[in-house]
Every structure is written in structure tokens, then in C-alpha cells.
C-alpha positions in Angstrom: 155.4 -16.2 120.1 159.0 -17.5 120.2 161.2 -19.1 117.6 161.6 -22.7 118.1 165.1 -23.7 117.3 164.0 -28.0 116.5 160.6 -29.5 116.1 159.6 -32.9 115.9 157.4 -33.9 112.9 156.8 -36.8 110.4 158.9 -36.0 107.1 157.2 -37.2 104.6 160.1 -37.6 102.6 161.8 -39.9 105.1 158.5 -41.9 105.8 159.6 -41.2 109.3 159.6 -38.7 112.2 162.4 -36.7 113.0 163.8 -33.6 114.8 165.6 -31.0 113.0 165.9 -27.7 112.8 163.1 -25.3 111.8 163.9 -23.7 108.2 164.3 -19.6 108.3 162.5 -19.2 105.2 159.8 -20.9 103.3 162.4 -20.9 100.6 163.9 -23.6 102.9 160.8 -25.5 103.3 160.1 -25.7 99.3 163.8 -27.1 99.1 162.6 -29.9 102.1 159.6 -30.2 100.9 160.9 -31.4 97.4 162.4 -34.3 94.8 159.6 -37.4 96.3 156.3 -38.7 95.7 153.7 -37.0 96.8 155.8 -33.5 97.1 153.8 -31.4 94.8 150.7 -32.1 97.7 152.6 -31.7 100.9 154.0 -28.3 99.3 150.4 -27.2 98.8 149.0 -28.2 102.0 151.9 -25.9 103.5 151.7 -22.9 101.6 147.7 -23.3 102.4 148.6 -22.8 106.3 150.8 -20.2 105.9 148.1 -18.5 103.6 146.1 -18.5 106.9 149.0 -17.3 109.0 150.6 -20.6 110.7 154.3 -20.4 111.3 156.9 -22.0 109.5 156.8 -24.6 112.6 152.7 -25.2 112.8 153.4 -25.5 108.6 155.5 -28.0 108.6 153.9 -30.1 111.1 150.5 -29.9 109.4 152.2 -30.8 106.4 153.5 -33.8 108.6 150.2 -34.4 109.7 148.5 -34.7 106.7 151.5 -36.9 105.1 151.6 -39.9 108.1 147.3 -39.9 107.4 147.8 -40.2 103.6 150.4 -42.9 104.1 148.7 -44.9 107.1 145.4 -45.0 104.8 147.6 -46.0 101.7 149.1 -49.1 103.9 145.8 -49.8 105.3 147.2 -49.2 109.2 
């Protein structure tokens, strides 16, 4: 599988979809998933996917999907 340079994902910190460069490492992702309400849960989701063997790209997309679901259910959408 080739490394994608950009992904479109739901960024829970921004509460919006964005295009961004794929982080190079798990440490870079940790910095990305820090400093906002719910960040601990999102970091846990990321670690679970990585433990299952998912790539950084896939794990981030899964984090964004879970965060978007949580956001939508909290706002009644």
C-alpha cells in the first residue's frame, strides 16, 4: 500500500472536514489530537485502530468518523 500525502477527514479539533497532509508518525498524530474537549477519547480510538494494524491514514479517518458521529448525536442531527 502506498503512502498518501493528503487525506480529507473530519477534524474534531476544528469541528469541520479538512484536507491535510498525513502525519509522518504516531507522535505527530498525538500532537494533532491534543488540546480540545474529547481529545482523550479520540486519542484512544486512534490507538485502538493502530493496535489493530491500521495505517495512520485509516486510523485518523476512523477517529474523524467517530468524532463526527458523536458531534451529530450530541447536536440532534
